[in-house]
Each structure stands twice: as structure tokens, then as C-alpha cells.
N, C-alpha and C positions, 0 to 999 in steps of 0.2 A: 511101217508108212506112220511116222506121227503126226500129230496132230499141233501144230501151233499159233497158235492167235496174237495177233500182232496188240499187243494192249491199247498205243497210244492211239491205233483209229478208233476208238471208242470213246477219244477227249481230242482228238485233233481233228483239223480240214472239216469245219463244219460250214452248213452255209450260213449266211444270215438272211434267210430267205424261203422256201420253200423249192424242192427241190428232191429227187430222187434219191439221190447219192450220199450217202448221209450217214454219222457214228449209228443213227438205230441200225441197219443193217447188220453190224455186228455185235449189236446187239441181240441182235436178236437168233444171228448163227451163236451164239454162245452161252442162253437161254436153250438153243434146242439142241444143245451136247451136252447140255447137263442137265435137259430133260431126259436125254435115249441114255445116259448112263457111259456117256464117250468120256474117255480123260483124254487131256488135252493141256500143253502148256502153253503159259500167258508170255511171252516174250517180249522185252521194252528196247524201244530205239534208242533210250537216252545209251550217252554216252559212245555211240557209234564216229566213227575218223569222215568229218564231212568233207573233207580235203578228199581224202580216195574212195569217199562216194562221189565225190566231180567229178573223177578224171576216171569212175567206171560209165557213172551216165554218158561223158561225152565218147566212151566209144561204141554207143548207143547210138545216139544223137546226136547232133554240129552242136560244134558249140558256142556257137552262136546260137541257136536254139536255149540254150542251160543259161549263157549269159542276161539272154532276154526274159526267164524263169527269176533273175539274180534277179532283174530290174524291174519285176511287176511283181518281186515279192517284197521290194522295198515298198512299194505304194501301195500295199493289202489292205483293205478288200476290197481284192477288183473282176472281172468279169475275162475269161482270154477271150473269149467266144459265147456264145448262144448257149452252150451247155453245159460249160464247163470257166467254174470256180475259181478263185485262191484266196485263201484267210493265209492271216501270216504269220501262222503255222504248215501250210499245208505241202512246200517245198521239202520243208525238212522233213516229214512224215513220210510225202513220195522217194526224201533221199533213202530213208530211213528201209521201207518197203522193199525199192531196191537191190539194196546192200544185202539185206538180209537174204534176197533173190539167187543171187548172185553170190553170194559165203556157201550154202547151203547148196548150189550146186557144186563149186569150187572143191570144195570137202566129201562129194559125192554120197550126204548124205537124201535120204525120200525122205520125205515133207511137206502134209497141204500146210502151205500157207495162207491164213485166215487174214489178212489188211486190207487197205485199202490205200490212198487208192488208185481206180484197174489204172491197166494201162495199155491194152491190145490193140486202143484207134491212136496211140500216141508214134508215128514213125519219126524215121530223122529230122526233119524240122518243123515235129509237133503234129499240124493237120497233114495229112497226106494231101499231094496234089491234085486238085479236081476234087478234092473234100472240103464241107463247108465247114465244121467241126472237127472236136479234139474227143465230143463225145464222150464228158465226166473225164480225158484222163488225164495224167499231165505226164508218164516216164513209164515207159514202159519194161516192167516185170519180167517179163516172159523174157526177150529180147535179152535182160539182164543176166539172165540164169543163164540161157543158152550160149552165153558170153563165158560162162562159168563154167561149163562143162568143155566147153573147148577149150578154156584154160585148162584145164586136168585134165587133156589130152584125148576127147572120146570122140573116136570121129563118125560115126552114125549116128545122127542125133536123130529124134522125133520133136516134131512141136503139135501138140494135138491139141483145136483148139474148137470146142462143141458152145457156147457164146450163140443166141441170140445171132448177132450180129456180126461180122464177116470183123476177122482177126485184120483190118486192112493194115496198122499201124507194124506190127510183126513181119508181117508180108512182106510190106514192101522196106524193111528194113536187110532182108535174107534173101530178097527175089534171086539174087545174080549170086546164092552161094548154098553146095549142097547141105541143106537142113532137107528134110525130109520136113512138109507144114502139109497136114492135113487140117481141112477144115471146113469145120461142118456149121452153118446157117441158111437164113431166110433169105430166100431166093429175092435177090440185090433187087431187084426191079421194083418190091413194095416195102423194104428198110434200110435206115440210113447202114452202112454208110453207101448202100449202093455198089460197091463195087466186091471184088470175091467172085467173079462169071465162070462157068466152066472151063473156059477156052484160055487162065490165062493160069499159066502152067509154068513161069518161072524161065528166064534168062540166061544166057551165060553159061556160066558151070551149076545154074542155079533151076537152066532148064529140067525140064519132066518131073520137077523135085517137088511141084505145087499144085498140091488137091486140092480145089476148092468142091464142097460134094451141096449145092447146093436144095435145102428145105422149100419146098410149095406152103403157098400160106396154107395151115389146117393141119399140118403134118401131125400124127398118131404114133403111138407104141408103135404099129404096128410096121411102119414105114422102118420108123428109126432104128428097131432094134434089127431089121433085115441089111442095115444098110451095115450097121456095124459089123456084119457076121462078114459083111464083104467086102471092106476096109480091114477086119482082119487075117484076111486069106494076105494081102497083102503085106501087112505091115510084122503077119510072124515071117515069113521066108523075108522079109527084110531084116530082122532081129537086130531093133535101134540099141546101140551101150546105152542109151542115154533118155531119159523122158522128161518133157519139158510141155506141162498140161496148162492152157489158158483156162479157171473153169466156170464157164458163166450159166448159172441157172435158170434166166429169161426165155427158157423155150420153155418152162410148164407150163402147164391148161394154167389163164387165169393170175401168171405173177406181174405184167400188167403195160409190158414195154415191145412187145411185138405179137405176132399175131401165126401162134404157132400151137400146140398143146400135147405135148409132152410130159406125160405121168411117172411112179418111180420106176416102171419099167425101163425108160428109157437109159436113166441114169443113173439103175443100179449095172446096166450092158453095158455102160462103158466106164463105169470104175471096174465091173468084170476084166473088160478088154485090156485097161493099162495093166492090170496086176496080171493079165497071164502072158505076159511082157516079158514080163518080174527084168527090171532095169532099172540102175536108179534113178527115181524120179522127183520132179518138184513142181506140182500144183498148186496153184495160185491164184488166190476168184477172182474172177470179171465180174460180166453183170448179174443179174440175182438181187429183189427187191420185195419180195411179201413173201407165197406159198412157197415160192423155187426154192427159197434159203432154210427152208424146213425141210418139208418133203424129199423135194430133191437135191436136196446139197444131203442128205442124213442117205437116202440111199444108193448116191455115190458110193457115200463112204462105207457103207455095208458091200458093196463092190470090191470095193479098191482092200478091204480088213479081206474079205472071202467066204461072208455070212451067207444064208440058203435061204433069205426070206422067201414070201410068197409075195408076187405080185406079177398079179395077173394084166393081158394089155389090154387100157383102159380106153384106150381113143382109137380112131380108122382116121384112115385118110382119105380123103378122097379118090375113087377110084381111076379115072384116068391120070390125077396128079403124082398116085401113088406110079401108078406104071411106068410116066414119063421120065421122073426122077430117078427111077431103078434105071432106065436106060441109059441117062446122062451119066449119074455113078458109074455106071460101068464103062460106059466110052472111056472115063477121067482117067478109072483105075488102070484100064489097058495099057493106055498111053503112058500112064507115072512109071508102070510097073515094067514097064518094056524100058526104060529109062535107067529109073531106080536100082536094078536086079542087073543089070547091065555092070553097072557102074561101082558099086556098092562097093 
């Protein structure tokens, strides 16, 4: 798998006030990769076909939402909502990143696309019904990658999301489609966007294809690594033909915007799982705002690359919360397994 850094993510979509989602995030990742000796390519969005990217965006979002973004872009800088801002060049960067996600998956190229803005909270009309904000997201890059794999002819597609926050936008867009979506996130009663409960398993053709794995506050490596083992059993049997990963690193202990306590062992386990599934994979950066972008991201890459570091389970989950989370996950995976393995 190649590492691709979207060059303009460092120079475009800058907040004019203090905001955690800013170009410094990609500077941190670039520095961490260089320090660790990882090779990566810097890809530019300059020269991408704006009209074609708009068409792709309208296959993910409503035409009305895209037209709304274009209108806002002409008025920028503006705030879309209390969490999400738009600078003069934001829409160009968002379209460029979405276009890259679509093109890489369409060509069945495996890559970790390191860019911004993030996208998994952006639903069909922007903020999903019942959710107050778009959570820093403009266009849904993961959904663009999924559409690319569909256009490439893949049927068994897995969308894996391990950002601390539920990927409500991606879940909404494909809620009625047979895309297997596995989303590990902090308990929605305690964290934005307050969606992603275990009983949300899809509707219509998508029924039974949505697995929301709820992590109690202060989840540590012991629980996360065990959950990865449970998920692995389902995914190995499902044997996805293509994978899209929404990779968030904000669940790392003390990253800043969540109440989880994961360390390198957890992210290494996630990377190793994706590697084991051995399918064309597009990974997209979502959250991660401080230490997670350094330690968590590097551990995930080591798992993806098949390296063998020594990562002890440094953090532990409160015992009662751990037991309840394992019971909930087992129920969800049992329900999803029965549906998915019968219809795949």
C-alpha cells in the first residue's frame, strides 16, 4: 500500500480563527512519516477536472447541497455551522480530495490518502437529520471511494470506520445499500454526533449490513484488541472484494476530542486486520488532532505494512464497561453475520 499526501492540504482550507481542523494536522503527519523513514508521494489536486468532480460529488450528496456549497464558497470565508468553516479555497480542496478517493478506488489502487478536510460526517444533504453540525466535514470522501469501487464492478465492499466519532454521514448515505459498514466509535450517549447505536443495522437492502460497535468511555487497548478479534471472524468469512477505511486517530489517549484511551497496540491491530483481508483498499484520514496523528497513525501503518513491532496493551477498560461492550458487540455481530453471510 502506498502512502499519498495531498500537498494542498497543507496550504488550503485555513481557518481564520482557532480551530482543531487545520493544515497543521497534515504537517504533523508529514513530519512523523519523515522521522520514521517512511516513503510517501505528494500528490497535487491542481489540474483536476472540476466539472467531473462535481458530478462525482452529486452521486454522493444531493444536488441542492452541492449548489449550496458553491453559493457559500462565493461568500467565503463563512461558517457553515458552529463546527464547520469554509474558506475561499475550501470547496476546491474538498472536491480535489473526493476526486482522488474516487479515482484511486476506481483503478483498484491500494493507498492511504492523507488529506483534509475529513468527510465521514457529511451526509446526503450535509448535516444528517437530527444532527446539529457537519463536524468539520464538507464532502464525504469515503462515500466517493465506495462509489469508485462500485463503478469498478466490486460487489462485496467493506466500509470500516474507527474514528472516535460515529461516521454518521457515510452510514446514512449507504444505509439502504448492501455495503457492509463496521463502525467502532465512542458511546453515542457521550459524544457527537450522538448516532450509531447497536440497534441501527440498516434498512431495506441494507438491513443487517450495518454494525455499530459502541466503545464505552475510557476504552483501553484490552477491549479494542479483543473487539478486533471478534470483528475479524465476520470479515474473514465475508471476504470483502474491496475495502474503504475511514481512519480516525482521535481515540488515542489524550488526543483531545474524545474520552477513549487507545494506544499503539490498538491501531496496530486495526492495521493488521485490514492487511489480513488482502483486498484493494483505500484508506482516508478522518480525525486525529495531536498525539494520535503521530503515534496512532504510525502504528496503524506498521500494521498495514506487516511490520512486527512490540506494542504492549498499555491501557485497560473499566471491567463492567468492558463486559457490557463485549456482550453488545457479540449481539450485533451475530445479527449482522446471519444476514450478511446468507446474502453475500
